[in-house]
C-alpha positions as CSV (number, residue, x, y, z in Angstrom):
1,M,2.6,-11.7,-14.0
2,I,0.4,-10.2,-11.2
3,C,-0.8,-6.6,-11.2
4,A,-2.5,-5.3,-8.1
5,C,-1.7,-1.7,-7.8
6,S,-5.0,-0.6,-6.3
7,D,-6.0,-1.4,-2.7
8,K,-9.3,-1.9,-1.0
9,D,-10.4,1.8,-1.1
10,S,-8.4,3.2,-3.9
11,S,-9.2,4.2,-7.4
12,V,-7.0,4.2,-10.5
13,E,-5.5,7.6,-10.9
14,P,-4.5,9.1,-14.2
15,G,-0.9,8.4,-14.9
16,C,-0.8,5.3,-12.8
17,A,2.1,3.0,-13.8
18,C,-0.4,0.3,-14.4
19,D,-1.9,2.2,-17.4
20,T,1.2,1.6,-19.6
21,E,1.9,-1.8,-18.1
22,F,-1.6,-3.1,-18.8
23,I,-1.7,-1.9,-22.4
24,E,1.8,-3.3,-23.1
25,S,1.0,-6.6,-21.4
26,I,-2.1,-7.2,-23.4
27,A,-0.3,-6.3,-26.7
28,A,2.5,-8.8,-25.9
29,M,0.3,-11.8,-25.4
30,D,0.3,-14.8,-27.7
31,W,-3.2,-14.3,-29.1
32,G,-2.8,-16.6,-32.1
33,D,-5.3,-16.7,-35.0
34,D,-8.2,-18.3,-33.3
35,T,-10.9,-16.9,-31.0
36,T,-10.0,-16.4,-27.4
37,F,-12.9,-17.3,-25.2
38,V,-13.7,-15.4,-22.0
39,F,-15.4,-17.4,-19.2
40,G,-16.7,-16.6,-15.7
41,H,-17.0,-19.5,-13.3
42,K,-19.4,-22.5,-13.5
43,T,-23.0,-22.0,-12.2
44,P,-22.4,-18.3,-13.1
45,D,-23.9,-15.5,-11.0
46,V,-24.5,-12.0,-12.5
47,D,-20.9,-10.9,-11.8
48,A,-19.4,-13.9,-13.6
49,V,-21.6,-13.3,-16.7
50,T,-21.3,-9.6,-16.9
51,S,-17.5,-9.5,-16.2
52,S,-16.9,-11.9,-19.0
53,L,-19.1,-9.9,-21.4
54,A,-17.5,-6.5,-20.5
55,Y,-14.0,-7.8,-20.6
56,A,-14.4,-9.6,-23.9
57,A,-15.7,-6.2,-25.3
58,L,-12.6,-4.5,-23.9
59,M,-10.3,-7.0,-25.6
60,R,-12.1,-6.5,-28.9
61,S,-11.7,-2.7,-28.5
62,M,-8.0,-3.3,-28.1
63,G,-7.9,-5.3,-31.3
64,H,-8.2,-8.9,-30.2
65,N,-10.7,-11.6,-31.2
66,A,-12.4,-12.3,-27.8
67,V,-15.9,-13.7,-27.2
68,A,-17.6,-14.3,-23.9
69,K,-19.2,-17.7,-23.2
70,V,-20.8,-19.4,-20.2
71,S,-19.9,-22.9,-19.1
72,S,-23.3,-23.6,-17.6
73,P,-26.8,-22.0,-17.9
74,V,-27.3,-18.6,-16.3
75,N,-29.6,-18.1,-13.3
76,R,-32.9,-16.3,-13.0
77,E,-31.4,-13.1,-11.7
78,T,-29.1,-12.8,-14.7
79,E,-32.0,-13.5,-17.1
80,L,-34.0,-10.7,-15.4
81,V,-31.4,-8.0,-15.3
82,A,-30.3,-8.8,-18.9
83,E,-33.9,-8.4,-20.1
84,R,-34.5,-5.2,-18.1
85,L,-31.3,-3.5,-19.2
86,G,-31.3,-4.9,-22.7
87,F,-28.1,-6.9,-23.2
88,K,-27.6,-10.5,-24.4
89,V,-26.2,-13.2,-22.2
90,P,-23.3,-15.2,-23.6
91,E,-23.9,-18.5,-25.5
92,L,-23.3,-21.8,-23.7
93,M,-20.1,-23.7,-24.2
94,T,-19.7,-26.5,-21.7
95,S,-16.1,-27.5,-22.6
96,V,-13.2,-26.4,-24.6
97,P,-10.7,-28.4,-26.7
98,S,-7.0,-28.7,-25.7
99,G,-5.0,-25.6,-26.6
100,T,-7.9,-23.2,-26.6
101,R,-7.0,-19.7,-25.5
102,L,-8.9,-18.6,-22.5
103,I,-9.4,-15.5,-20.3
104,L,-11.0,-16.2,-16.9
105,T,-13.0,-13.7,-15.0
106,D,-14.4,-13.8,-11.4
107,H,-12.5,-17.0,-10.5
108,A,-9.0,-18.6,-10.4
109,E,-9.8,-22.2,-9.6
110,Y,-9.7,-25.1,-12.0
111,A,-12.6,-26.7,-10.2
112,Q,-14.8,-23.7,-11.0
113,S,-13.6,-23.2,-14.6
114,V,-14.9,-24.6,-17.9
115,D,-14.2,-28.2,-18.6
116,G,-11.0,-28.5,-20.5
117,A,-9.3,-25.5,-18.8
118,R,-6.4,-27.6,-17.5
119,D,-5.3,-28.3,-21.1
120,A,-6.1,-24.9,-22.4
121,K,-3.8,-21.9,-22.9
122,I,-4.9,-19.4,-20.2
123,L,-3.8,-15.9,-21.1
124,Q,-5.4,-13.8,-18.3
125,I,-7.3,-14.0,-15.0
126,I,-9.3,-10.9,-13.9
127,D,-10.7,-11.5,-10.4
128,H,-11.6,-10.1,-7.0
129,H,-11.2,-13.3,-5.0
130,T,-8.1,-14.8,-3.3
131,P,-5.5,-16.4,-5.5
132,G,-6.4,-19.9,-6.8
133,D,-4.6,-23.0,-8.1
134,I,-4.6,-21.9,-11.7
135,E,-1.9,-19.3,-10.9
136,D,0.1,-21.9,-9.0
137,A,0.1,-24.0,-12.2
138,D,1.3,-21.3,-14.6
139,S,3.1,-18.2,-13.4
140,S,3.1,-16.7,-16.9
141,I,-0.6,-15.9,-16.8
142,Y,-1.4,-12.1,-16.6
143,V,-3.4,-11.7,-13.4
144,R,-5.3,-8.6,-12.3
145,R,-6.7,-8.9,-8.9
146,D,-8.2,-6.2,-6.8
147,Y,-10.3,-6.9,-3.7
148,Y,-13.4,-4.9,-4.7
149,G,-16.9,-6.1,-4.2
150,S,-17.3,-7.0,-7.8
151,T,-15.1,-8.1,-10.7
152,C,-16.9,-5.6,-12.8
153,T,-15.3,-2.8,-10.7
154,V,-11.9,-4.2,-11.6
155,I,-12.9,-4.2,-15.2
156,R,-14.1,-0.6,-15.1
157,H,-10.7,0.5,-14.0
158,L,-9.1,-1.5,-16.8
159,Y,-11.2,0.4,-19.4
160,E,-9.6,3.5,-17.9
161,E,-6.1,2.1,-18.1
162,A,-6.6,1.0,-21.7
163,E,-8.0,4.4,-22.5
164,V,-11.1,2.8,-24.0
165,K,-14.3,4.8,-23.9
166,L,-17.2,3.2,-22.1
167,D,-20.3,2.9,-24.2
168,D,-23.8,2.6,-22.9
169,E,-24.0,-1.2,-23.7
170,V,-20.9,-1.9,-21.5
171,A,-22.1,0.5,-18.9
172,K,-25.3,-1.4,-18.5
173,I,-23.4,-4.7,-18.2
174,L,-21.0,-3.4,-15.6
175,L,-23.8,-1.8,-13.6
176,A,-25.6,-5.1,-13.4
177,G,-22.6,-6.9,-12.1
178,I,-21.7,-4.4,-9.4
179,L,-25.4,-4.0,-8.4
180,S,-25.7,-7.7,-7.9
181,D,-22.4,-8.7,-6.4
182,T,-22.4,-5.9,-3.8
183,R,-26.2,-6.4,-3.2
184,N,-26.7,-2.7,-4.0
185,L,-23.6,-1.7,-2.0
186,T,-24.8,-3.4,1.2
187,K,-22.3,-6.4,1.4
188,S,-19.5,-6.2,3.9
189,N,-16.8,-6.4,1.2
190,T,-18.2,-3.4,-0.7
191,T,-15.5,-0.7,-1.3
192,R,-15.4,2.9,-2.0
193,A,-14.4,2.1,-5.6
194,D,-17.6,0.0,-6.0
195,T,-19.7,2.9,-4.7
196,L,-18.1,5.5,-6.9
197,I,-18.3,3.4,-10.1
198,L,-21.9,2.3,-9.5
199,K,-22.8,6.0,-9.1
200,E,-20.9,6.9,-12.3
201,L,-22.6,4.2,-14.3
202,Q,-26.0,5.2,-12.9
203,E,-25.5,8.8,-14.0
204,K,-24.2,7.8,-17.4
205,L,-27.2,5.8,-18.1
206,G,-29.6,8.4,-16.6
207,L,-31.1,6.0,-14.1
208,S,-32.9,7.6,-11.1
209,T,-32.2,6.3,-7.6
210,D,-35.8,5.0,-7.4
211,S,-35.5,3.0,-10.7
212,L,-32.1,1.5,-9.6
213,E,-33.6,0.5,-6.2
214,K,-36.6,-1.0,-8.0
215,L,-34.4,-3.0,-10.4
216,F,-32.3,-4.3,-7.5
217,K,-35.5,-5.3,-5.5
218,D,-36.8,-7.2,-8.5
219,M,-33.3,-8.9,-9.0
220,S,-33.3,-9.9,-5.3
221,E,-36.8,-11.3,-5.4
222,V,-36.2,-13.5,-8.4
223,A,-32.7,-14.6,-7.1
224,H,-34.3,-16.0,-4.0
225,D,-37.5,-17.3,-5.6
226,Y,-37.1,-21.1,-5.5
227,S,-40.7,-21.8,-6.6
228,G,-41.0,-24.7,-9.0
229,M,-37.4,-25.8,-8.3
230,S,-36.3,-29.2,-7.1
231,A,-34.0,-29.5,-4.0
232,E,-31.1,-30.3,-6.4
233,E,-31.8,-27.1,-8.4
234,I,-32.0,-25.1,-5.2
235,F,-28.6,-26.5,-4.0
236,L,-26.9,-25.7,-7.3
237,V,-28.4,-22.3,-8.0
238,D,-25.4,-20.6,-6.3
239,Y,-22.8,-23.3,-6.0
240,K,-19.0,-23.4,-6.4
241,D,-16.4,-26.1,-6.4
242,Y,-13.1,-25.8,-4.5
243,D,-10.0,-28.0,-4.2
244,M,-8.6,-27.6,-0.7
245,G,-5.6,-29.8,0.2
246,D,-6.5,-33.4,-0.5
247,F,-10.2,-32.7,-0.6
248,A,-12.5,-31.9,-3.4
249,M,-15.2,-29.7,-1.9
250,G,-18.4,-27.9,-3.0
251,I,-20.1,-25.1,-1.3
252,A,-23.7,-24.0,-2.0
253,S,-25.1,-20.6,-0.8
254,I,-28.9,-20.4,-0.2
255,I,-31.0,-17.6,1.2
256,W,-34.2,-18.8,2.8
257,Y,-36.9,-16.4,3.9
258,D,-39.3,-18.8,5.6
259,E,-37.9,-19.8,9.0
260,S,-40.8,-22.1,9.8
261,S,-40.0,-24.4,6.8
262,K,-36.2,-24.5,7.2
263,E,-36.2,-28.0,8.7
264,D,-38.0,-29.4,5.7
265,L,-35.5,-27.6,3.4
266,F,-32.6,-29.1,5.3
267,K,-34.0,-32.6,4.9
268,Q,-34.5,-32.1,1.2
269,L,-30.9,-30.8,0.8
270,F,-29.5,-33.7,2.7
271,D,-31.4,-36.1,0.5
272,V,-29.8,-34.8,-2.7
273,M,-26.3,-34.1,-1.4
274,P,-25.0,-37.7,-2.1
275,K,-26.2,-37.5,-5.7
276,I,-24.6,-34.1,-6.2
277,A,-21.4,-35.2,-4.6
278,S,-21.2,-38.2,-6.9
279,E,-22.0,-36.2,-10.0
280,K,-19.7,-33.3,-9.2
281,E,-17.0,-35.7,-8.0
282,R,-16.8,-34.0,-4.6
283,D,-15.5,-35.5,-1.4
284,I,-17.3,-33.1,1.0
285,L,-20.2,-30.8,0.4
286,F,-21.4,-27.8,2.4
287,A,-24.6,-25.9,2.1
288,K,-24.7,-22.5,3.8
289,V,-28.3,-21.5,4.3
290,D,-28.9,-17.9,5.5
291,V,-32.3,-17.9,7.2
292,F,-34.5,-14.9,7.6
293,K,-37.8,-14.2,9.5
294,P,-40.3,-11.4,9.0
295,N,-39.7,-8.2,11.0
296,T,-42.7,-7.4,13.1
297,D,-41.5,-4.1,14.5
298,P,-43.7,-1.4,12.9
299,E,-41.0,1.2,13.3
300,T,-38.3,-0.7,11.3
301,M,-40.2,-3.2,9.1
302,G,-40.6,-0.6,6.2
303,E,-36.8,-0.3,5.8
304,M,-36.0,-3.9,6.9
305,P,-38.9,-6.3,6.2
306,D,-36.8,-9.4,7.1
307,L,-34.4,-10.1,9.9
308,S,-31.5,-12.5,9.8
309,V,-31.7,-15.6,11.9
310,G,-28.1,-16.5,11.1
311,S,-26.4,-19.0,8.9
312,Y,-26.9,-22.8,9.1
313,I,-24.0,-24.8,7.6
314,L,-25.0,-28.3,6.4
315,Y,-22.2,-30.7,5.8
316,Y,-21.9,-34.1,4.0
317,G,-19.0,-36.4,3.4
318,K,-19.0,-39.2,0.9
319,E,-18.6,-42.8,2.1
320,G,-15.5,-43.1,4.2
321,L,-15.2,-39.3,4.8
322,E,-18.3,-38.8,7.0
323,D,-16.2,-38.3,10.1
324,K,-13.7,-36.1,8.3
325,A,-16.5,-33.9,7.0
326,K,-17.7,-33.4,10.5
327,E,-14.2,-32.8,11.9
328,I,-13.6,-30.1,9.3
329,A,-17.0,-28.5,9.7
330,E,-16.8,-28.3,13.5
331,A,-13.2,-27.0,13.4
332,A,-14.3,-24.2,11.1
333,F,-17.8,-23.4,12.4
334,G,-18.2,-24.8,15.9
335,K,-19.9,-27.8,17.4
336,S,-22.8,-29.2,15.5
337,V,-26.3,-28.1,16.7
338,E,-27.8,-31.1,15.0
339,E,-26.3,-34.1,13.2
340,G,-24.8,-32.7,10.0
341,I,-25.5,-29.0,10.8
342,C,-23.4,-26.2,12.3
343,Y,-24.8,-22.8,13.1
344,S,-23.5,-19.2,13.2
345,A,-25.6,-16.5,14.7
346,E,-23.7,-14.0,12.5
347,K,-24.6,-14.4,8.8
348,L,-21.5,-15.8,7.0
349,S,-20.2,-15.0,3.6
350,R,-19.0,-17.9,1.4
351,K,-16.2,-15.8,-0.1
352,T,-14.9,-13.8,2.9
353,D,-15.7,-16.2,5.8
354,M,-16.3,-19.8,4.8
355,V,-13.6,-20.3,2.2
356,P,-10.8,-18.8,4.3
357,M,-12.0,-20.7,7.4
358,L,-12.1,-24.0,5.6
359,T,-8.8,-23.4,3.9
360,E,-7.1,-22.8,7.2
361,V,-8.6,-25.9,8.8
362,V,-7.6,-28.1,5.9
363,K,-4.1,-26.6,6.0
364,Q,-3.8,-27.5,9.7
365,L,-4.8,-31.1,8.9
366,E,-2.0,-31.6,6.4
367,P,1.1,-33.5,7.6
368,K,3.8,-31.3,8.9
């Protein structure tokens, strides 16, 4: 069952038909007697972690035994914001036994889900991305999808629909997710709902604008601090798996603030891509590297210290798929500027640009 009553710029209004539908749908689920685990996607970012925490808390408030877990370790940004705001990150659970009841947040792809998800009993998907293959496999799953900038924005609306009061603990968790996933309301997919809810949470928690901006600045700095990390760790710090047509793909997203050293970074990434492809069982890998350079204009450097140079898309195909990887990459992103590298002067988003572009290209390659 899919519920998507709210559009890009709307907000849940009192008396919305979804209010009753949501409560009744949750009550009617086959909860069983065991714990239901709530997971965000693998290699979780802040939104994946916080959405699972906040939604598990909502399910408990509605009388169900739900606990948030992570399927792989959290990143540095999540660790920092959890420490600053004072909430605990979920414990690690790398796989689940067959028949385990699951709720998934911030993803709808088996490739991104906890190991064992294919044989689990998935009750719900709460997401802000395009539909994935999990829904294709089981139409009985309750799906709530709204195309906001953060899954935490969707969940804030669900608290309203469930008529569950938001406490300060959950408010901190939701604020962290929205702040991170919208990059403090600056990403192109940020909506009016994200803006209104972030302001609501900020006021509820008594955070000044300066303190919120300082928190986000520190989150951004640690998120893009790769010091002490290997090339493999850099590749995987913000990485997602996708199954597109007949191809198992993986896409890394990296932000690099030292334009002068980008060629060295590219070489290191190419060196580790075969190993990652083998370990992740991927046919084709992409690494989107958003490169920035210092802003030397004294009039604007205060507000904008770094300027975008664009997005470089590194591509790799395992043995036998080298030519196919190049064909797909160039069909999606244009002719290679170097062997194994495409380039976009406009900074690309993995979610709103790369995935749709690659999906369309792969679809066109399928036999008619």
